[in-house]
PAZAPA-4460 file (N, C-alpha, C; in steps of 0.05 Angstrom, whole numbers, plus 32768, in hexadecimal, padded with zeros to 4 digits):
% residues 319
    n_x    n_y    n_z   ca_x   ca_y   ca_z    c_x    c_y    c_z   seq   type   mol
   8011   7FE8   8000   8000   8000   8000   8012   8019   8000     1      X     A
   800D   802A   7FED   801C   8044   7FEB   800B   805B   7FF6     2      X     A
   8018   806F   8000   800A   8087   8008   8002   8097   7FF0     3      X     A
   8015   809A   7FDD   8010   80AA   7FC5   801C   809C   7FAC     4      X     A
   800D   809A   7F97   8017   8092   7F7D   8011   80A8   7F69     5      X     A
   8025   80AE   7F59   8023   80C2   7F44   8025   80B5   7F29     6      X     A
   8013   80BB   7F17   8014   80B0   7EFC   801B   80C7   7EE9     7      X     A
   8032   80C5   7EDD   803B   80DA   7ECA   8056   80E5   7ED3     8      X     A
   8068   80EA   7EBF   8083   80F2   7EC6   808C   810C   7EB8     9      X     A
   8079   811D   7EB2   807F   8138   7EA8   8084   814B   7EBF    10      X     A
   8085   8165   7EBA   808A   8178   7ECF   8076   8176   7EE6    11      X     A
   805D   8171   7EE0   8048   816F   7EF5   804E   8157   7F07    12      X     A
   8051   813F   7EFB   8055   8127   7F0A   806F   8127   7F1A    13      X     A
   8084   8131   7F0E   809E   8132   7F1D   809E   8146   7F33    14      X     A
   8091   815D   7F30   808F   8170   7F45   807D   8165   7F5C    15      X     A
   8067   8158   7F55   8057   814B   7F69   8067   8137   7F79    16      X     A
   8077   8128   7F6B   8088   8113   7F78   809C   8120   7F8B    17      X     A
   80A8   8136   7F82   80BB   8145   7F93   80AF   814E   7FAD    18      X     A
   8098   815A   7FAB   808A   8165   7FC3   8080   814E   7FD5    19      X     A
   8075   8139   7FC8   806C   8122   7FD8   8083   8114   7FE7    20      X     A
   809A   8112   7FD9   80B1   8105   7FE6   80BB   8116   7FFD    21      X     A
   80BC   8130   7FFA   80C5   8141   800F   80B2   8142   8027    22      X     A
   8099   8139   8022   8086   8137   8037   8086   811B   8044    23      X     A
   809B   810B   803D   809E   80F0   8048   8087   80DD   8041    24      X     A
   807C   80E1   8029   8066   80CF   8020   8070   80B8   800F    25      X     A
   808A   80B7   800A   8096   80A1   7FFB   8087   809B   7FE1    26      X     A
   8084   80AE   7FD0   8073   80AA   7FB8   807F   8097   7FA4    27      X     A
   806E   808A   7F95   8075   8079   7F7E   806B   8088   7F66    28      X     A
   807D   808D   7F52   8076   809A   7F3A   8078   8086   7F23    29      X     A
   8062   8083   7F14   8061   8072   7EFC   8064   8083   7EE4    30      X     A
   8079   807F   7ED4   8081   8091   7EBF   806D   8092   7EA8    31      X     A
   8062   807C   7E9F   8052   807B   7E87   8063   8078   7E6E    32      X     A
   8056   8073   7E58   8064   806E   7E3F   8074   8086   7E35    33      X     A
   8068   809E   7E38   8075   80B6   7E2F   8084   80C3   7E47    34      X     A
   809A   80B6   7E4E   80A9   80C0   7E65   80B2   80DC   7E62    35      X     A
   80AD   80ED   7E75   80B5   8109   7E74   80A1   811C   7E68    36      X     A
   808D   8111   7E5B   8078   8122   7E4F   8082   8132   7E37    37      X     A
   8074   8148   7E31   8079   8157   7E19   8094   8166   7E19    38      X     A
   80A0   816A   7E30   80BA   8177   7E31   80CF   8166   7E24    39      X     A
   80CA   814C   7E21   80DE   813A   7E14   80DF   813F   7DF6    40      X     A
   80CB   814E   7DEC   80CA   8155   7DCF   80D4   8171   7DCA    41      X     A
   80DE   817E   7DE0   80E6   819A   7DDE   8104   819D   7DE0    42      X     A
   810F   81AF   7DD0   812C   81B4   7DD2   8131   81C9   7DE7    43      X     A
   8133   81E2   7DDF   8139   81F7   7DF3   8121   8200   7E02    44      X     A
   8123   8200   7E1C   810E   820C   7E2E   811A   8225   7E3A    45      X     A
   810F   823C   7E32   811B   8255   7E3C   8108   8264   7E4F    46      X     A
   80F1   8259   7E54   80DE   8267   7E66   80D8   8258   7E80    47      X     A
   80EA   8246   7E87   80E7   8239   7EA1   80F9   8247   7EB5    48      X     A
   80ED   8252   7ECB   80FD   8262   7EDD   8115   8252   7EE9    49      X     A
   812B   8261   7EEC   8143   8255   7EF8   8158   824D   7EE4    50      X     A
   8152   824F   7ECA   8166   8247   7EB6   8169   825F   7EA3    51      X     A
   817A   8272   7EAA   817C   828B   7E9B   8186   8287   7E7F    52      X     A
   8195   8272   7E7A   819F   826C   7E5F   818E   8257   7E52    53      X     A
   8178   824F   7E5E   8167   823B   7E52   8171   821F   7E59    54      X     A
   8161   820B   7E53   8168   81EF   7E58   8159   81DD   7E44    55      X     A
   8165   81C8   7E3C   8157   81B5   7E2A   8141   81A8   7E39    56      X     A
   812B   81A3   7E2B   8114   8196   7E38   811A   817C   7E45    57      X     A
   8127   8169   7E38   812F   8150   7E45   8141   8154   7E5D    58      X     A
   8153   8168   7E5B   8165   816D   7E71   8156   8177   7E8A    59      X     A
   8141   8188   7E85   8131   8192   7E9B   8122   817A   7EA9    60      X     A
   8118   8168   7E99   810A   8151   7EA4   811E   813F   7EB4    61      X     A
   8136   813C   7EAA   814B   812D   7EB7   8151   8138   7ED3    62      X     A
   8153   8153   7ED4   8159   8160   7EEE   8141   815D   7F01    63      X     A
   8129   8160   7EF7   8111   815D   7F08   810F   8141   7F13    64      X     A
   8115   812E   7F02   8114   8112   7F0A   8128   810C   7F20    65      X     A
   8141   8115   7F1B   8156   8110   7F2F   814F   811D   7F4A    66      X     A
   8143   8135   7F49   813C   8142   7F62   8126   8133   7F71    67      X     A
   8113   8129   7F62   80FD   8119   7F6F   8109   8100   7F7B    68      X     A
   811B   80F3   7F6D   8127   80DA   7F77   8139   80DF   7F8F    69      X     A
   8146   80F7   7F90   8157   80FD   7FA6   8149   80FD   7FC0    70      X     A
   812F   8104   7FC0   8120   8106   7FD9   810F   80EC   7FDE    71      X     A
   8114   80D8   7FCE   8107   80BE   7FD4   80F1   80B5   7FC2    72      X     A
   80EC   80C2   7FAC   80D8   80B9   7F99   80E1   809F   7F8C    73      X     A
   80D0   808B   7F8B   80D6   8073   7F7B   80C8   8076   7F60    74      X     A
   80D8   8073   7F4B   80CE   8077   7F30   80CF   805C   7F21    75      X     A
   80B8   8054   7F16   80B8   803B   7F07   80AF   8041   7EEA    76      X     A
   80BA   8032   7ED7   80B3   8035   7EBB   809A   8025   7EB5    77      X     A
   808E   802A   7E9E   8077   801A   7E96   805E   802C   7E95    78      X     A
   8049   8020   7E8A   8030   802F   7E86   801B   8022   7E97    79      X     A
   8007   8033   7E9E   7FF0   8029   7EAE   7FDB   801E   7E9A    80      X     A
   7FD3   8006   7E9F   7FBF   7FF9   7E8D   7FA3   7FFB   7E98    81      X     A
   7FA0   7FFE   7EB3   7F86   8000   7EBF   7F87   800F   7ED9    82      X     A
   7F71   801D   7EDF   7F6F   802B   7EF9   7F54   8023   7F05    83      X     A
   7F54   801D   7F1F   7F3B   8018   7F2E   7F3A   802D   7F44    84      X     A
   7F28   8040   7F40   7F25   8056   7F53   7F0D   8052   7F65    85      X     A
   7F04   8039   7F68   7EED   8034   7F7A   7EF4   8036   7F97    86      X     A
   7F0E   8035   7F9D   7F17   8036   7FB9   7F13   8052   7FC5    87      X     A
   7F25   805C   7FD5   7F3F   8050   7FDA   7F3E   8037   7FEB    88      X     A
   7F53   8026   7FE9   7F6B   802C   7FD9   7F65   8029   7FBB    89      X     A
   7F74   8039   7FAC   7F72   8039   7F8F   7F86   8024   7F84    90      X     A
   7F7D   8016   7F6E   7F8E   8002   7F63   7F97   800A   7F47    91      X     A
   7FB2   8008   7F43   7FBE   8010   7F29   7FCC   7FF8   7F1E    92      X     A
   7FC3   7FF0   7F06   7FCE   7FD8   7EF9   7FE2   7FE1   7EE4    93      X     A
   7FFB   7FD6   7EE5   800F   7FDC   7ED1   801A   7FC1   7EC7    94      X     A
   802C   7FC3   7EB4   8039   7FAA   7EAA   8049   7F9D   7EBF    95      X     A
   8051   7FAC   7ED4   8061   7FA1   7EE9   8052   7F97   7F01    96      X     A
   8037   7F9A   7F00   8027   7F90   7F16   8012   7FA4   7F1E    97      X     A
   8006   7F9F   7F36   7FF1   7FB0   7F40   7FFB   7FBF   7F59    98      X     A
   7FF5   7FD9   7F59   7FFD   7FEA   7F70   7FE4   7FF5   7F7D    99      X     A
   7FE5   7FF8   7F97   7FCF   8004   7FA6   7FD9   801D   7FB4   100      X     A
   7FC7   8031   7FB6   7FCE   804A   7FC3   7FB6   8057   7FD0   101      X     A
   7FBC   8066   7FE5   7FA7   8075   7FF3   7FA0   808F   7FE5   102      X     A
   7FB4   809B   7FD7   7FAF   80B3   7FC8   7FBC   80B0   7FAD   103      X     A
   7FB0   80BC   7F99   7FB9   80B9   7F7D   7FBA   80D5   7F70   104      X     A
   7FD1   80DA   7F63   7FD4   80F3   7F54   7FD7   80ED   7F36   105      X     A
   7FC4   80F8   7F27   7FC4   80F4   7F0A   7FD3   810B   7EFD   106      X     A
   7FE8   8105   7EEF   7FF8   8119   7EE1   7FFF   810E   7EC5   107      X     A
   7FEA   8103   7EB8   7FEE   80F5   7E9F   7FF0   8107   7E87   108      X     A
   7FEC   8121   7E8A   7FF0   8134   7E75   7FDD   8133   7E5E   109      X     A
   7FE4   8141   7E49   7FD4   8142   7E30   7FE7   8140   7E19   110      X     A
   7FDE   8133   7E04   7FEF   812F   7DEC   7FE6   8141   7DD6   111      X     A
   7FF9   8150   7DCB   7FF3   8162   7DB4   7FEC   8150   7D9C   112      X     A
   7FD6   8158   7D8F   7FCF   814A   7D76   7FE2   8153   7D60   113      X     A
   7FEC   813F   7D51   7FFF   8144   7D3C   7FF3   813D   7D21   114      X     A
   8001   8145   7D0C   7FF8   813F   7CF1   7FFD   8123   7CE8   115      X     A
   8010   8116   7CF6   8016   80FA   7CEF   802B   80F6   7CDA   116      X     A
   803B   810B   7CD6   8051   8109   7CC2   806B   8100   7CCF   117      X     A
   807A   80EF   7CC1   8094   80E7   7CCB   80A6   80FF   7CCE   118      X     A
   80A5   8111   7CBB   80B7   8128   7CBC   80AF   813B   7CD3   119      X     A
   8096   813C   7CDA   808D   814C   7CF0   8099   8142   7D0A   120      X     A
   8098   8128   7D0E   80A2   811C   7D26   80C1   811F   7D28   121      X     A
   80CE   811B   7D11   80EB   811D   7D10   80F5   8139   7D17   122      X     A
   80E6   814D   7D10   80EF   8169   7D14   80E2   8176   7D2C   123      X     A
   80D4   8166   7D3C   80C7   8171   7D54   80DD   817C   7D67   124      X     A
   80DB   8195   7D6E   80EF   81A2   7D7E   8106   81AE   7D6E   125      X     A
   8105   81AA   7D54   811A   81B5   7D43   810D   81C6   7D2D   126      X     A
   80F8   81D5   7D35   80EA   81E5   7D22   80CC   81DF   7D22   127      X     A
   80C5   81C7   7D2B   80A9   81BF   7D2E   80A2   81C1   7D4B   128      X     A
   808B   81CE   7D51   8083   81D2   7D6D   8065   81CF   7D6F   129      X     A
   805C   81CA   7D88   803F   81C9   7D8E   8038   81DF   7DA2   130      X     A
   804B   81F1   7DA7   8046   8206   7DBC   8052   8220   7DB4   131      X     A
   8041   8233   7DAB   804A   824D   7DA3   8056   825D   7DBB   132      X     A
   8049   825B   7DD2   8053   8269   7DE9   806F   8260   7DF1   133      X     A
   8073   8246   7DEE   808D   823B   7DF6   80A3   8243   7DE2   134      X     A
   809D   8242   7DC8   80B2   8242   7DB4   80B2   825A   7DA1   135      X     A
   809E   826B   7DA3   809C   8282   7D91   80B4   8293   7D90   136      X     A
   80C0   8297   7DA7   80D8   82A9   7DA9   80EE   82A1   7D96   137      X     A
   80F1   8287   7D90   8107   827D   7D80   8104   8284   7D62   138      X     A
   80ED   828F   7D5B   80E8   8294   7D3F   80E5   82B2   7D38   139      X     A
   80F5   82C2   7D46   80F6   82DE   7D40   80FE   82E4   7D23   140      X     A
   80ED   82F4   7D15   80F3   82FC   7CFA   80F5   82E5   7CE6   141      X     A
   80E7   82CF   7CEC   80E8   82B8   7CDB   80CB   82B1   7CD2   142      X     A
   80C8   82A7   7CB9   80AD   829E   7CB0   80A6   8283   7CBC   143      X     A
   808D   8280   7CC4   8084   8267   7CD0   8068   825F   7CC5   144      X     A
   8061   8246   7CCA   8047   823C   7CC3   8039   8233   7CDD   145      X     A
   801F   8239   7CDF   800E   822F   7CF4   7FF9   821D   7CE7   146      X     A
   7FF5   8205   7CF1   7FE2   81F2   7CE6   7FCA   81EF   7CF9   147      X     A
   7FB2   81F5   7CEF   7F9A   81F2   7CFF   7F85   8205   7CF7   148      X     A
   7F6D   8202   7D01   7F57   8213   7CF9   7F45   821C   7D10   149      X     A
   7F4C   8215   7D28   7F3C   821C   7D3F   7F46   8235   7D4D   150      X     A
   7F3A   823B   7D64   7F42   8252   7D74   7F5F   8251   7D7C   151      X     A
   7F69   8239   7D83   7F85   8236   7D8B   7F98   823E   7D74   152      X     A
   7F91   8235   7D5C   7FA2   823C   7D45   7FA2   825A   7D40   153      X     A
   7F8B   8267   7D42   7F89   8284   7D3E   7F99   8292   7D53   154      X     A
   7F96   8289   7D6C   7FA3   8296   7D82   7FC2   8293   7D80   155      X     A
   7FCB   827B   7D78   7FE8   8277   7D76   7FF3   8287   7D5E   156      X     A
   7FE4   8287   7D48   7FEE   8296   7D30   7FF1   82B4   7D37   157      X     A
   7FDD   82BF   7D45   7FDD   82DB   7D4D   7FF4   82E0   7D60   158      X     A
   7FF7   82CE   7D74   800D   82D1   7D87   8028   82D1   7D79   159      X     A
   802C   82BF   7D66   8046   82BB   7D59   804E   82D3   7D47   160      X     A
   803B   82E4   7D40   8042   82FB   7D30   8053   830F   7D41   161      X     A
   8054   830B   7D5B   8065   831C   7D6B   8083   8316   7D65   162      X     A
   8088   82FE   7D5B   80A3   82F6   7D56   80A9   82F1   7D38   163      X     A
   8098   82E2   7D2B   809E   82DA   7D10   809B   82F1   7CFC   164      X     A
   80AA   82EE   7CE5   80A7   8302   7CD0   808D   82FE   7CC2   165      X     A
   8083   82E6   7CC0   8069   82E0   7CB3   805F   82C5   7CBD   166      X     A
   8044   82C3   7CC0   8038   82AB   7CC8   8024   82A2   7CB3   167      X     A
   8027   8289   7CA9   8014   827E   7C96   8003   826A   7CA5   168      X     A
   7FE9   826E   7CA6   7FD6   825D   7CB4   7FCB   8249   7CA0   169      X     A
   7FD0   822F   7CA4   7FC8   821A   7C92   7FB1   820A   7C9E   170      X     A
   7F9B   8207   7C8F   7F83   81F9   7C98   7F79   81E7   7C82   171      X     A
   7F71   81CF   7C89   7F6A   81BA   7C76   7F4E   81BF   7C6A   172      X     A
   7F3E   81CF   7C76   7F23   81D4   7C6C   7F21   81F0   7C5F   173      X     A
   7F08   81F6   7C54   7F05   820F   7C46   7EFB   8225   7C59   174      X     A
   7EF6   821E   7C72   7EED   8232   7C86   7EF9   822A   7CA1   175      X     A
   7EFE   823E   7CB2   7F09   8239   7CCC   7EF2   8233   7CE0   176      X     A
   7EF8   8222   7CF4   7EE4   821D   7D09   7EE8   822F   7D21   177      X     A
   7EFC   8241   7D20   7F01   8254   7D35   7EEA   8267   7D37   178      X     A
   7EE7   8273   7D4F   7ED3   8287   7D54   7ED8   82A0   7D42   179      X     A
   7EC2   82AE   7D3B   7EC5   82C5   7D29   7ED8   82DA   7D34   180      X     A
   7ED7   82DF   7D4E   7EE8   82F3   7D59   7F05   82EC   7D56   181      X     A
   7F0C   82D3   7D59   7F27   82CA   7D56   7F30   82CB   7D39   182      X     A
   7F1E   82C4   7D27   7F24   82C6   7D0A   7F28   82E3   7D02   183      X     A
   7F17   82F4   7D0B   7F19   8311   7D04   7F33   831C   7D0D   184      X     A
   7F3C   8314   7D25   7F55   831E   7D30   7F6C   8315   7D1F   185      X     A
   7F6C   82FC   7D17   7F82   82F1   7D07   7F82   82FE   7CEB   186      X     A
   7F6A   8301   7CDF   7F68   830C   7CC4   7F70   8329   7CC3   187      X     A
   7F6D   8337   7CD9   7F75   8353   7CDA   7F93   8357   7CDD   188      X     A
   7FA1   8341   7CE2   7FBE   8343   7CE7   7FCD   8340   7CCC   189      X     A
   7FDB   8354   7CC4   7FE9   8355   7CAA   7FFF   8340   7CA8   190      X     A
   8008   8335   7CBE   801E   8322   7CBE   8014   8305   7CBB   191      X     A
   7FF9   8301   7CB8   7FEE   82E6   7CB6   7FE1   82E3   7C9A   192      X     A
   7FE8   82CE   7C8D   7FDA   82C6   7C74   7FCE   82AA   7C77   193      X     A
   7FBC   82A3   7C66   7FAC   828B   7C6A   7FAD   8278   7C51   194      X     A
   7FB0   825E   7C57   7FAF   8249   7C43   7F99   8236   7C4A   195      X     A
   7F82   8239   7C3D   7F6B   8228   7C43   7F6A   8210   7C2F   196      X     A
   7F5B   81FC   7C36   7F5A   81E3   7C26   7F76   81D8   7C22   197      X     A
   7F86   81DB   7C36   7FA3   81D4   7C32   7FAD   81C3   7C4A   198      X     A
   7FBE   81B0   7C44   7FCA   81A0   7C59   7FE9   81A0   7C55   199      X     A
   7FF7   819A   7C6B   8014   8197   7C6A   801A   817A   7C64   200      X     A
   8027   8175   7C4E   802E   815A   7C46   8049   8151   7C51   201      X     A
   805B   8165   7C55   8076   815F   7C5E   8082   8177   7C6B   202      X     A
   8092   8173   7C80   80A3   8188   7C8C   80BF   8183   7C83   203      X     A
   80CC   8197   7C78   80E7   8195   7C6F   80F9   81A5   7C82   204      X     A
   8112   819C   7C88   8121   8188   7C7A   812D   8176   7C8F   205      X     A
   8123   815D   7C90   812C   814A   7CA3   814A   8145   7CA1   206      X     A
   8154   8145   7C89   8171   813F   7C84   8182   8155   7C91   207      X     A
   8179   816E   7C91   8188   8183   7C9E   8183   8185   7CBC   208      X     A
   816E   8178   7CC5   8168   8179   7CE2   815B   8191   7CEC   209      X     A
   8152   81A3   7CD9   8143   81BB   7CE1   812D   81C0   7CCC   210      X     A
   8119   81CF   7CD4   8104   81D6   7CC1   810D   81EB   7CAD   211      X     A
   810A   81E5   7C94   8110   81F8   7C7E   80F8   81FF   7C6E   212      X     A
   80E2   81EF   7C71   80CA   81F5   7C61   80B6   81DF   7C65   213      X     A
   809F   81E2   7C57   808A   81CE   7C58   8080   81CA   7C3B   214      X     A
   8076   81B2   7C36   8069   81AC   7C1D   804B   81AD   7C22   215      X     A
   803D   81C0   7C15   8021   81C4   7C18   8012   81B7   7C00   216      X     A
   7FFB   81AB   7C07   7FEA   819F   7BF1   7FCD   81A9   7BF4   217      X     A
   7FC3   81B4   7BDE   7FA7   81BC   7BDD   7F96   81A3   7BDA   218      X     A
   7F83   81A0   7BED   7F74   8187   7BEE   7F5F   8186   7BD7   219      X     A
   7F58   819D   7BCB   7F45   819E   7BB6   7F52   8198   7B9B   220      X     A
   7F69   81A5   7B96   7F76   81A2   7B7C   7F8C   818D   7B7B   221      X     A
   7F96   8187   7B93   7FAD   8174   7B94   7FC8   8181   7B8F   222      X     A
   7FC8   819A   7B88   7FE1   81A8   7B82   7FF2   81AB   7B9B   223      X     A
   800C   81A8   7B97   801E   81AB   7BAE   8032   81C1   7BA8   224      X     A
   803C   81CD   7BBD   8051   81E1   7BBB   8061   81E2   7BD5   225      X     A
   8079   81EC   7BD3   808A   81ED   7BEB   808B   820A   7BF4   226      X     A
   8088   820D   7C0F   8089   8227   7C1B   80A0   8228   7C2E   227      X     A
   80B2   823B   7C2A   80CA   823D   7C3B   80C2   824A   7C56   228      X     A
   80C6   823C   7C6C   80C2   8246   7C87   80D7   823B   7C9A   229      X     A
   80D9   8247   7CB1   80ED   823E   7CC5   80E0   8230   7CDC   230      X     A
   80C5   8230   7CDD   80B8   8223   7CF4   809C   821A   7CEC   231      X     A
   8093   8205   7CF9   8078   81FA   7CF5   806C   81F6   7D11   232      X     A
   8055   8203   7D16   8047   8200   7D2F   802D   81F1   7D2A   233      X     A
   802A   81DA   7D37   8012   81CA   7D35   7FFE   81D2   7D4A   234      X     A
   7FE7   81DB   7D41   7FD3   81E5   7D54   7FB8   81D9   7D4E   235      X     A
   7FB7   81BE   7D4F   7F9E   81B0   7D49   7F93   81A2   7D62   236      X     A
   7F9C   81AC   7D7A   7F90   81A3   7D93   7FA1   818F   7DA3   237      X     A
   7F97   818A   7DBA   7FA4   8177   7DCD   7F90   8162   7DD6   238      X     A
   7F99   814B   7DDC   7F88   8136   7DE7   7F91   812F   7E03   239      X     A
   7F81   8134   7E18   7F89   812D   7E33   7F8A   810F   7E36   240      X     A
   7F9E   8106   7E45   7FA2   80E9   7E49   7F91   80E0   7E61   241      X     A
   7F77   80DD   7E5B   7F64   80D6   7E71   7F54   80BD   7E6B   242      X     A
   7F5C   80AD   7E58   7F4D   8095   7E51   7F4A   8083   7E6A   243      X     A
   7F5F   8081   7E7A   7F5E   806F   7E91   7F49   8077   7EA6   244      X     A
   7F42   8090   7EA7   7F30   8099   7EBC   7F14   80A0   7EB2   245      X     A
   7F0F   809B   7E99   7EF4   80A0   7E8E   7EDF   8090   7E9E   246      X     A
   7ECA   809D   7EA6   7EB5   8090   7EB6   7EBB   808E   7ED3   247      X     A
   7ED3   8097   7EDC   7EDA   8095   7EF8   7EDF   80B1   7F04   248      X     A
   7EEA   80C3   7EF4   7EF0   80DE   7EFC   7EE1   80F1   7EEA   249      X     A
   7ED7   8107   7EF4   7EC8   811A   7EE4   7EDA   8127   7ECF   250      X     A
   7ED1   8127   7EB6   7EDF   8133   7EA0   7ECE   8148   7E93   251      X     A
   7EDA   815C   7E86   7ECA   8170   7E78   7EC4   8166   7E5C   252      X     A
   7EB9   8178   7E4C   7EB0   8170   7E31   7EC7   8168   7E1F   253      X     A
   7EDF   8171   7E25   7EF7   816B   7E16   7F09   8155   7E23   254      X     A
   7EFE   8148   7E37   7F0A   8131   7E45   7F21   8139   7E57   255      X     A
   7F22   8153   7E5F   7F35   815B   7E74   7F29   8156   7E8F   256      X     A
   7F3A   814F   7EA2   7F31   814B   7EBE   7F27   8166   7ECA   257      X     A
   7F11   8165   7ED7   7F06   817D   7EE4   7F0D   817D   7F02   258      X     A
   7F1E   818F   7F0A   7F24   8191   7F27   7F0C   819B   7F36   259      X     A
   7F08   8190   7F4E   7EF1   8199   7F5E   7EF9   81B0   7F71   260      X     A
   7F11   81AD   7F7C   7F1B   81C0   7F90   7F39   81BD   7F90   261      X     A
   7F47   81D2   7F88   7F64   81D0   7F85   7F6B   81BC   7F6F   262      X     A
   7F79   81A7   7F76   7F7E   8192   7F63   7F6E   8179   7F68   263      X     A
   7F5C   8179   7F7C   7F4C   8162   7F83   7F37   815D   7F6D   264      X     A
   7F32   8144   7F67   7F1D   813D   7F54   7F04   8136   7F64   265      X     A
   7EF0   812C   7F55   7ED7   8124   7F63   7EDA   810A   7F72   266      X     A
   7EF0   80FC   7F6F   7EF6   80E4   7F7D   7F08   80EA   7F95   267      X     A
   7EFF   80E8   7FAE   7F10   80EE   7FC5   7F2A   80DE   7FC4   268      X     A
   7F40   80EC   7FC7   7F5A   80DF   7FC7   7F68   80DE   7FAC   269      X     A
   7F5A   80E7   7F97   7F65   80E8   7F7C   7F69   8105   7F74   270      X     A
   7F81   810C   7F6B   7F88   8128   7F64   7F93   8129   7F48   271      X     A
   7F91   8140   7F3B   7F9A   8143   7F1F   7FAA   815C   7F1C   272      X     A
   7FBF   815B   7F0D   7FD0   8172   7F09   7FDC   8172   7EEC   273      X     A
   7FE6   8189   7EE4   7FF2   818A   7EC9   7FDE   818C   7EB3   274      X     A
   7FE7   8186   7E9B   7FD6   818A   7E83   7FBE   8177   7E81   275      X     A
   7FBD   8163   7E92   7FA5   8151   7E91   7F8C   8160   7E9C   276      X     A
   7F91   8176   7EAA   7F7A   8186   7EB4   7F7D   81A4   7EAC   277      X     A
   7F90   81AA   7E9B   7F95   81C6   7E93   7F95   81C8   7E74   278      X     A
   7F80   81D3   7E69   7F80   81D7   7E4C   7F84   81F4   7E44   279      X     A
   7F8C   8205   7E58   7F8F   8221   7E53   7FAD   8229   7E51   280      X     A
   7FBC   8223   7E65   7FD8   822D   7E67   7FEC   8219   7E5A   281      X     A
   7FEB   8200   7E62   7FFC   81EB   7E56   801A   81F3   7E55   282      X     A
   8024   81FD   7E6B   8041   8204   7E6D   804E   81F2   7E82   283      X     A
   8068   81EE   7E7E   8077   81DD   7E91   8075   81E9   7EAE   284      X     A
   8077   8203   7EB0   8077   8210   7ECA   805C   820E   7ED7   285      X     A
   8046   8210   7EC8   802B   820D   7ED4   8026   81F0   7EDB   286      X     A
   8030   81DD   7ECB   802D   81C1   7ED2   803C   81BB   7EEC   287      X     A
   8055   81C5   7EEE   8064   81C0   7F07   8056   81CC   7F1F   288      X     A
   804B   81E4   7F1C   803D   81F1   7F32   8025   81E1   7F3B   289      X     A
   8016   81D6   7F28   7FFE   81C6   7F30   8007   81AB   7F3B   290      X     A
   801F   81A1   7F33   8029   8189   7F40   802F   818D   7F5D   291      X     A
   803B   81A4   7F64   803F   81AC   7F80   8025   81AD   7F8F   292      X     A
   8010   81B9   7F83   7FF6   81BB   7F8F   7FEA   819F   7F95   293      X     A
   7FED   818D   7F81   7FE1   8173   7F84   7FEE   8164   7F9B   294      X     A
   8009   8166   7F9D   8016   8158   7FB3   800E   8163   7FCE   295      X     A
   800B   817D   7FD0   8002   8189   7FEA   7FE5   8181   7FF0   296      X     A
   7FD5   8181   7FDB   7FB9   8179   7FDF   7FB7   815B   7FE8   297      X     A
   7FC8   814A   7FDC   7FC8   812E   7FE3   7FD2   812A   7FFF   298      X     A
   7FE6   8139   8007   7FF1   8137   8022   7FDC   813F   8037   299      X     A
   7FCD   8155   8031   7FB9   815E   8044   7FA2   814A   8045   300      X     A
   7F9B   813E   802E   7F86   812A   802E   7F8E   8112   8040   301      X     A
   7FA7   8109   803D   7FB0   80F2   804D   7FB1   80F9   806B   302      X     A
   7FB9   8112   8071   7FBA   811A   808D   7F9E   811C   8099   303      X     A
   7F8A   811F   8088   7F6E   8122   8093   7F63   8107   809A   304      X     A
   7F70   80F1   8092   7F65   80D6   8098   7F6E   80CD   80B4   305      X     A
   7F5C   80C2   80C3   7F64   80B8   80DE   7F79   80A3   80DA   306      X     A
   7F8E   80A4   80EB   7FA4   8091   80E9   7F9C   8074   80ED   307      X     A
   7FA7   8063   80DC   7FA4   8046   80DF   7F87   803D   80DE   308      X     A
   7F76   804C   80D0   7F5A   8044   80CE   7F54   803F   80B0   309      X     A
   7F55   8027   80A6   7F51   8022   808A   7F35   802A   8080   310      X     A
   7F21   802A   8092   7F06   8032   808A   7F05   8050   8084   311      X     A
   7F17   805F   8091   7F16   807C   808E   7F1C   8084   8071   312      X     A
   7F2D   8075   8064   7F34   807C   8049   7F1C   807B   8036   313      X     A
   7F0A   8069   803D   7EF3   8065   802B   7EDE   807C   802D   314      X     A
   7EDF   808A   8043   7ECA   809E   8048   7ED4   80BB   8048   315      X     A
   7EEE   80BE   8049   7EF9   80DA   804C   7EF5   80E9   8032   316      X     A
   7EF1   8103   8034   7EEF   8114   801C   7F0A   8122   8019   317      X     A
   7F10   8129   7FFF   7F29   8137   7FF9   7F29   8152   8007   318      X     A
   7F41   815A   8010   7F44   8174   801D   7F4C   8188   8008   319      X     A
***
């Protein structure tokens, strides 16, 4: 029986582990298949406090992991195949066996939706990005492409005009699904042009290891052309990793976990932090902050339970 188990090894999960370990809760952290989260796909991180010269995404995760382990966090590899939240105790099934815990922190994150191109994956972090706020600064006075047709795409395209010399917004349909106010704002920006009925067939140039352009294809005519750009931002949405908790934890219309109070969910003893419950900010620093909150909330929840009374766990409410 564990006091706290954390699922997820991005900034939220590792920060939760650090705080839980320092509270002498001896946490177990289950990494998941995408160890380290989205920071593992990022090269330079220049907006995380404490690193004035920036730090590589994987290096930041390595430091966070080592810090959590230094204070006693046990980290195991593998993915969770099933969760039983009927307790507590809660049961977590992995390839390595079944674990039980009195408190559970969900830090499973959200996965950016991608186009599915081999070249896109190969150049991720080398000119291809899924986060304008994170990486826009690197494209000062450079032409870029934004792919998408919703509010997020419009917002990112408009934001990127602060840095880029020009932004080309590529959308596969003949009309945007973004709200009119967001469309009007983007269309009024002289630095944004639009390519409708168009998809990106390839990101160039994998051989050089950096983005040099994209191959665009008109879906109506089939005509292709190459557009020279230095960056490609994919803005077609994110998918929260909540399949395991469907039907057990309250989710919103987009399948994000809905916190009830702080990081507590509707299930007493289960807490959520990071991008799995945040569809607004999605930054490493906000994920880490909510990981700290989740660990403190879990600690207070455990402290509220009468000592050595297994029945108390079943009836206590989250603090």
